[in-house]
VOGU-3710 file (C-alpha; in Angstrom, 3 decimals, decimal comma):
1> msnltpsyve> -27,088/-5,079/25,274  -25,995/-5,206/21,555  -23,155/-2,686/20,914  -22,038/-0,757/17,820  -19,087/1,081/19,470  -18,033/0,078/23,092  -17,166/-3,399/22,673  -13,821/-3,594/21,110  -11,089/-6,570/20,273  -7,411/-5,816/19,722
11> pgqafnrdtn> -5,681/-7,850/17,530  -3,967/-10,732/19,959  -6,311/-9,584/22,763  -9,462/-11,006/24,348  -12,802/-9,246/24,030  -13,720/-6,326/26,100  -17,313/-5,278/26,766  -17,827/-1,827/27,809  -20,091/-1,690/30,431  -20,331/1,860/31,505
21> yiedritrdg> -24,056/2,599/30,937  -26,462/5,825/31,396  -27,023/5,053/34,947  -30,436/7,096/35,270  -33,111/4,973/37,090  -37,070/5,264/36,909  -38,686/4,906/40,587  -41,386/5,356/42,525  -39,608/8,463/44,101  -38,666/9,926/41,012
31> rdgwpvepgr> -35,066/10,714/42,280  -33,119/10,724/39,434  -35,910/12,771/37,921  -37,864/9,967/35,946  -40,434/9,330/38,106  -42,530/5,764/37,352  -45,613/6,767/35,383  -47,856/4,822/32,911  -47,413/5,903/29,238  -44,513/8,269/29,987
41> yrlvaaracp> -41,735/5,797/28,516  -41,047/3,506/25,375  -38,907/0,833/25,736  -36,829/0,072/22,634  -35,748/-3,566/22,371  -34,305/-5,488/19,064  -35,873/-9,032/18,730  -32,304/-10,041/17,717  -30,646/-8,640/20,618  -30,135/-11,122/23,716
51> wanrtaivrr> -29,617/-8,303/26,290  -33,022/-6,574/24,935  -35,094/-9,697/24,962  -34,647/-10,010/28,492  -36,562/-6,862/29,057  -39,434/-7,627/26,744  -40,212/-11,249/28,789  -40,110/-9,460/32,019  -42,449/-6,710/30,354  -44,633/-9,788/29,313
61> llglenvisl> -44,366/-11,633/32,506  -45,491/-8,744/34,825  -48,167/-7,417/32,486  -46,926/-3,786/31,471  -47,320/-4,025/28,185  -50,137/-1,193/28,482  -48,082/0,592/31,085  -44,595/0,975/28,908  -44,866/0,771/25,119  -42,443/-1,176/22,913
71> glpgpthdkn> -40,652/-0,132/20,015  -38,768/-2,674/17,676  -36,007/-1,797/15,782  -35,258/-4,396/12,565  -32,900/-7,004/13,190  -30,001/-5,138/11,371  -28,145/-1,786/11,924  -25,509/0,454/10,372  -22,246/1,763/11,787  -24,316/4,577/13,747
81> swtfdldpdg> -27,368/2,900/15,311  -30,354/0,744/15,057  -32,783/1,744/13,002  -36,680/1,343/12,867  -36,901/-0,809/9,078  -39,718/-2,595/10,177  -42,059/0,247/10,745  -43,758/2,151/7,988  -41,657/4,773/6,396  -38,938/3,364/8,542
91> vdpvlgidri> -39,842/5,617/11,285  -40,974/4,584/15,155  -44,720/5,249/15,332  -44,370/6,691/18,658  -40,959/8,589/18,846  -41,225/9,512/15,328  -37,394/8,804/14,623  -35,863/6,731/12,088  -33,119/5,394/14,364  -32,239/5,110/18,036
101> qrayfarfpd> -29,494/7,660/18,016  -31,589/10,370/17,787  -32,935/9,734/21,216  -29,438/9,423/22,433  -28,177/12,699/20,799  -31,598/14,513/21,886  -30,250/14,254/25,729  -26,522/14,209/24,905  -25,428/15,751/21,633  -21,752/14,483/21,623
111> yqrgitvpvi> -22,786/11,066/23,110  -19,473/9,004/22,292  -20,605/5,630/23,450  -22,317/2,650/22,041  -25,776/3,560/20,617  -27,150/0,284/22,644  -30,617/-1,468/23,144  -32,242/-1,934/25,285  -33,191/1,496/25,971  -35,325/3,439/27,546
121> vdvpsgkvvt> -36,755/6,717/26,072  -38,938/9,746/27,792  -41,552/9,925/24,935  -42,653/13,585/25,690  -39,105/14,702/25,597  -37,750/12,278/23,109  -34,929/11,869/25,117  -32,842/8,573/26,479  -33,459/7,941/30,089  -31,302/4,850/30,383
131> nnypqitidl> -29,586/1,844/28,366  -28,472/0,191/31,691  -30,035/-3,219/30,931  -29,259/-5,386/34,075  -30,714/-2,540/36,093  -33,683/-2,004/33,649  -35,402/-5,439/34,276  -35,078/-4,782/37,969  -36,318/-1,851/38,088  -39,468/-3,137/35,939
141> etewvdyhrp> -39,581/-6,012/38,824  -39,172/-3,837/41,801  -40,100/0,039/40,985  -43,243/-0,805/38,861  -44,799/-2,959/40,852  -48,154/-1,082/41,591  -48,959/-1,525/37,755  -47,945/-5,049/37,741  -51,017/-7,235/35,959  -52,973/-9,228/38,662
151> gapdlypeal> -51,311/-12,416/39,365  -47,731/-11,241/38,121  -44,862/-13,460/39,100  -42,189/-12,076/41,966  -39,152/-12,391/39,522  -36,834/-10,734/42,354  -38,058/-12,280/45,801  -36,256/-10,076/48,399  -35,541/-13,791/50,287  -33,464/-14,924/47,349
161> raeidqvael> -31,919/-11,705/45,506  -28,618/-12,420/47,035  -28,278/-15,889/45,428  -29,796/-14,618/42,072  -27,459/-11,929/41,952  -24,798/-14,425/42,581  -26,008/-17,017/39,824  -26,561/-14,290/37,272  -23,350/-12,592/38,042  -21,473/-16,057/36,885
171> ifhdvnngvy> -23,810/-16,424/34,085  -23,021/-13,254/32,640  -19,031/-13,234/32,879  -18,808/-17,049/31,494  -22,129/-17,826/29,662  -24,038/-14,221/28,218  -20,987/-12,551/27,559  -18,614/-15,678/27,030  -19,848/-16,555/23,905  -19,136/-13,057/22,537
181> kcgfagsqks> -15,536/-13,606/24,066  -15,073/-16,751/21,868  -16,708/-14,783/18,805  -14,733/-11,718/18,872  -11,562/-13,123/20,442  -8,493/-11,542/18,927  -6,131/-14,375/19,431  -6,167/-18,413/19,759  -5,188/-18,255/23,685  -8,057/-15,738/24,229
191> yerayntlfa> -10,501/-17,795/22,099  -9,396/-20,948/24,330  -9,758/-19,593/27,575  -13,004/-18,196/26,643  -14,349/-21,533/25,158  -13,089/-23,547/28,380  -14,594/-21,071/30,618  -17,848/-20,816/28,878  -18,041/-24,939/28,594  -17,058/-25,541/31,879
201> rldwleerls> -19,839/-23,088/32,958  -22,266/-24,701/30,974  -21,697/-28,253/32,769  -22,059/-26,595/36,128  -25,530/-25,330/34,996  -26,087/-28,895/33,605  -25,342/-30,354/36,798  -27,339/-27,700/38,976  -30,219/-28,253/36,890  -30,137/-31,878/36,752
211> gqrylvgdti> -32,253/-31,928/40,121  -34,050/-28,506/40,308  -36,437/-26,981/37,650  -35,113/-23,561/37,847  -32,088/-21,910/38,809  -32,797/-20,371/42,228  -35,827/-21,792/44,048  -38,679/-23,346/42,883  -39,970/-20,573/40,225  -38,931/-18,648/37,427
221> teadirlftt> -36,845/-15,916/38,702  -34,229/-12,950/37,144  -31,460/-15,634/36,859  -33,394/-18,056/34,326  -34,396/-14,799/32,189  -30,931/-14,051/31,827  -29,735/-17,337/30,916  -32,637/-18,397/28,734  -31,884/-15,504/26,082  -28,565/-16,934/25,504
231> larfdavyhg> -29,548/-20,447/25,648  -32,009/-19,645/22,850  -29,422/-18,491/20,278  -27,064/-21,214/21,152  -27,343/-23,752/18,503  -28,830/-20,862/15,895  -26,184/-18,497/16,302  -23,551/-18,942/18,696  -22,505/-22,817/18,181  -20,953/-22,026/14,328
241> hfkcnrnkls> -21,087/-18,218/14,333  -18,937/-17,853/17,469  -17,337/-21,019/17,386  -18,752/-22,224/20,695  -18,511/-25,828/19,169  -17,856/-28,183/21,692  -21,528/-29,243/21,558  -24,575/-28,205/20,869  -27,174/-26,784/23,387  -29,407/-30,115/22,130
251> empvlwayar> -26,607/-32,406/22,885  -26,573/-31,111/26,539  -29,694/-33,216/27,967  -30,602/-30,999/31,116  -30,135/-27,616/29,799  -31,739/-28,624/26,476  -34,837/-29,672/28,371  -34,436/-26,682/30,683  -34,240/-24,293/27,866  -37,390/-26,027/25,940
261> dlfqtpgfgd> -39,301/-25,808/29,365  -39,030/-22,214/29,510  -39,356/-21,708/25,593  -42,831/-23,064/25,983  -43,615/-20,981/28,815  -45,659/-17,951/28,265  -43,883/-14,914/27,914  -40,478/-16,707/26,960  -40,812/-18,468/23,267  -43,410/-15,899/22,282
271> tidfeqikkh> -40,710/-13,155/22,407  -38,142/-15,131/20,258  -38,030/-14,617/16,528  -35,200/-17,059/15,174  -35,338/-15,255/11,664  -34,467/-11,849/13,135  -31,962/-13,360/15,360  -30,122/-15,069/12,787  -30,249/-12,436/10,406  -28,649/-9,789/13,021
281> yyvthsdinp> -25,476/-11,938/13,587  -24,827/-13,372/10,539  -25,641/-9,743/8,516  -24,305/-7,444/11,009  -20,908/-9,133/11,873  -19,587/-8,902/8,552  -15,925/-9,428/9,960  -16,602/-12,789/11,018  -19,213/-13,612/8,282  -18,208/-11,335/5,113
291> tgivpkgpda> -20,495/-13,121/2,509  -23,492/-12,310/4,405  -24,959/-15,905/4,027  -27,730/-16,392/6,772  -27,903/-20,511/7,454  -31,522/-21,763/6,707  -31,467/-24,120/9,788  -31,654/-25,378/12,636  -35,328/-26,407/12,513  -37,055/-24,105/15,523
301> avwltphgre> -39,834/-26,369/15,622  -37,574/-29,144/17,869  -37,929/-26,339/20,950  -41,768/-27,233/20,756  -41,034/-30,878/21,675  -41,912/-32,604/25,177  -39,299/-31,949/27,735  -40,417/-33,831/30,717  -39,356/-30,832/33,068  -42,596/-30,828/34,948
311> alggrpfgdg> -41,591/-34,199/36,961  -39,428/-32,016/38,816  -42,032/-30,017/40,227  -41,684/-26,263/40,978  -44,286/-23,653/40,017  -43,338/-21,340/36,968  -45,158/-18,528/37,993  -45,183/-19,107/41,795  -48,708/-17,937/43,377  -49,463/-16,094/40,297
321> tppdaplege> -50,574/-16,796/36,842  -49,016/-16,758/33,053  -49,572/-13,559/31,129  -52,230/-12,731/28,725  -51,528/-13,405/24,941  -48,959/-10,940/23,343  -50,321/-7,858/21,904  -51,752/-7,967/18,282  -48,914/-5,873/17,218  -46,080/-7,546/19,270
331> rvpal> -46,608/-11,246/18,208  -43,647/-13,061/16,541  -44,020/-15,567/13,941  -45,200/-19,380/14,998  -42,897/-22,163/14,448
//
């Protein structure tokens, strides 16, 4: 999730992320008033945002592109909201709005929390349904099964859910959110504490993945998706911009090979736009980077170099198959 207001840093304090979301769910039984229904909902997920990137990957892997449409805000936003500045006239062609804030206010006129992505919007009413990004991907995997493509992988296998949840929780606190704790630390002490925790967890992951291709089991799961979107941004943004500079990802042999393995797997790298990612962080975070200068490097082509992880075995999609190529309007620039 990329926040506009709910994450904050008080001088001398640690970074805190507001994790209170709109908790409605889209389910088969429609118990929250939002039943699974093809064509009814639109996922709004900026390419730049790691939390939104997860939902785009899951949607691709499960083949839900023609079931849930995708809205793509630009890489930057103002103080109020993500905007659709990549679309003609700056208006989302399905929702007919210029900023995602309008979908929040359509349902909650006095909404006081962060206007965040990813978010799912009910197209007929134009109202936000949920921005609860950890639950969104789980529900895409478990509630939308009747509309998964033939050969869709099981990203949240029931027998492994407890371990997936446990690993994902560690990754969230120490890595996904850990880089933000470093970058937005309000004191030297809180920064160093977050920095030490981050790299201790990366070392743990380096060891865990040295003998197995994926985090849990022998196929790609929700846990891998959650880790990947942070790793994809590490050298381009977090190493310098967020001061996570003990070493680059490319200097950790196992994690770097693991990240390249996933990047080269259909559904992962074809959702990554490094230019949008860099522009978002370096332009939007003017308190950290007041000049707004966006680094030219690093060379993204290194993500296509051989990784050698096939030697560990594993089956990326289990008994399933790779997804089809991205839809014409959803392709990212080639490296």
